[in-house]
C-alpha positions as CSV (number, residue, x, y, z in Angstrom):
1,M,-0.1,-0.1,0.1
2,D,1.4,4.1,-1.0
3,N,0.8,6.5,1.3
4,N,0.3,9.1,-1.2
5,P,-2.6,11.6,-0.5
6,P,-6.2,11.3,-1.8
7,Q,-6.2,11.7,-5.3
8,S,-9.3,14.2,-6.3
9,S,-11.3,15.3,-9.4
10,T,-10.6,18.9,-10.4
11,D,-14.5,19.6,-11.5
12,V,-15.0,22.5,-10.0
13,D,-18.5,23.6,-10.5
14,G,-19.5,20.0,-10.0
15,P,-19.0,17.6,-7.7
16,S,-15.7,16.6,-6.9
17,I,-14.4,13.4,-5.4
18,S,-11.5,11.2,-4.0
19,I,-10.0,8.8,-2.8
20,A,-7.6,7.1,-0.8
21,W,-5.9,3.8,1.1
22,K,-8.1,3.5,4.0
23,D,-6.4,0.1,4.4
24,E,-5.2,-3.2,2.5
25,Q,-8.6,-4.0,1.6
26,S,-10.4,-1.0,1.7
27,I,-10.6,2.5,-0.1
28,L,-11.9,5.6,1.4
29,A,-14.1,8.0,-0.7
30,K,-14.8,11.5,0.4
31,W,-17.4,13.6,-2.5
32,R,-18.8,17.1,-2.3
33,M,-21.5,18.1,-4.5
34,T,-23.1,22.1,-3.9
35,E,-26.8,22.6,-3.5
36,K,-26.8,24.1,-6.7
37,F,-25.6,20.9,-9.0
38,Q,-27.8,18.8,-6.7
39,R,-30.9,21.2,-8.1
40,E,-29.5,20.7,-11.6
41,I,-29.4,16.9,-11.2
42,E,-32.7,16.8,-10.1
43,R,-34.5,18.7,-12.8
44,E,-32.6,16.9,-15.1
45,F,-33.4,13.8,-14.0
46,A,-36.9,14.8,-12.8
47,I,-36.4,12.9,-9.5
48,P,-36.1,14.5,-6.3
49,F,-32.3,14.5,-5.2
50,A,-33.2,12.1,-1.9
51,E,-34.7,9.6,-4.3
52,L,-32.2,9.3,-6.8
53,P,-29.9,6.1,-6.7
54,F,-26.7,7.0,-6.3
55,V,-23.4,4.7,-6.3
56,L,-19.7,4.8,-6.4
57,R,-18.8,2.7,-8.7
58,L,-15.5,1.2,-8.4
59,Y,-13.0,0.5,-11.5
60,D,-10.1,-2.1,-11.6
61,V,-8.3,0.1,-14.3
62,T,-4.8,-2.0,-13.4
63,D,-4.4,-3.1,-17.0
64,R,-5.7,-0.4,-18.8
65,L,-5.7,2.1,-17.0
66,E,-8.1,4.2,-18.4
67,I,-12.5,3.7,-18.1
68,R,-13.1,3.0,-21.8
69,D,-16.9,2.7,-21.0
70,D,-16.9,-0.1,-24.0
71,G,-18.7,-3.0,-21.9
72,S,-15.3,-4.7,-20.7
73,D,-14.4,-2.9,-17.9
74,I,-14.3,-3.8,-14.7
75,Y,-16.3,-2.4,-11.7
76,T,-18.0,-2.7,-8.1
77,D,-20.6,-0.9,-7.7
78,F,-22.1,0.2,-4.2
79,D,-25.1,1.8,-3.6
80,I,-24.6,5.0,-1.2
81,N,-27.0,7.2,0.8
82,H,-28.1,10.6,-0.6
83,R,-26.8,11.8,2.7
84,S,-23.3,10.8,2.8
85,S,-19.9,12.3,1.6
86,E,-17.8,9.2,1.9
87,W,-17.9,5.8,2.0
88,V,-15.8,3.3,2.4
89,L,-15.2,0.7,-0.5
90,Y,-14.3,-2.9,0.5
91,G,-13.0,-5.9,-1.9
92,V,-9.7,-4.1,-2.7
93,K,-6.9,-6.1,-3.2
94,P,-2.9,-5.0,-3.1
95,G,-1.2,-4.5,-6.1
96,L,-4.0,-3.2,-8.4
97,S,-5.2,0.2,-9.3
98,Y,-8.8,1.6,-8.9
99,R,-10.5,4.6,-9.8
100,V,-14.0,5.4,-8.3
101,D,-17.4,7.3,-10.0
102,L,-19.6,9.0,-8.3
103,G,-23.0,8.6,-10.5
104,I,-26.4,7.7,-11.0
105,R,-28.0,3.9,-12.3
106,M,-31.4,4.0,-13.0
107,V,-33.6,1.1,-12.3
108,D,-32.9,-0.4,-15.9
109,G,-29.0,-0.2,-15.2
110,R,-27.8,2.7,-17.7
111,F,-25.3,4.8,-15.5
112,Y,-24.8,8.1,-15.6
113,S,-21.8,9.3,-14.1
114,L,-20.9,12.4,-12.4
115,T,-17.4,12.6,-11.6
116,R,-14.2,10.4,-11.5
117,S,-11.1,10.4,-9.3
118,E,-8.3,10.0,-10.1
119,M,-6.0,6.9,-10.7
120,I,-4.6,5.4,-7.1
121,T,-2.6,1.7,-7.2
122,S,-2.0,-0.4,-3.8
123,Y,1.4,-1.7,-4.0
124,M,2.3,-5.0,-2.8
């Protein structure tokens, strides 16, 4: 595991997300969404903010480094509470590289990414 500082996305107007190793088997994700942005996505999806199905999508980008959205990305979704601003993601493995998206996953499976973290890598 490395001891690099949390890596954050750089979206100033919208939401931002940062991730850091919590321990060898988990990542801590922290994010921020302004009230203005919350109102905007509420209007865009025509669903009250509290009812939007937020998820953190943990991508294993070890062999690819980037997310391609071509159907072959390896990821795990974590359902999160809309009131949260941080979440612990379990099931990560030493020696792999990860990125995390904060997004909305609709009932039919469509996923809308709101923001993406920088990549982090743990060392064995």
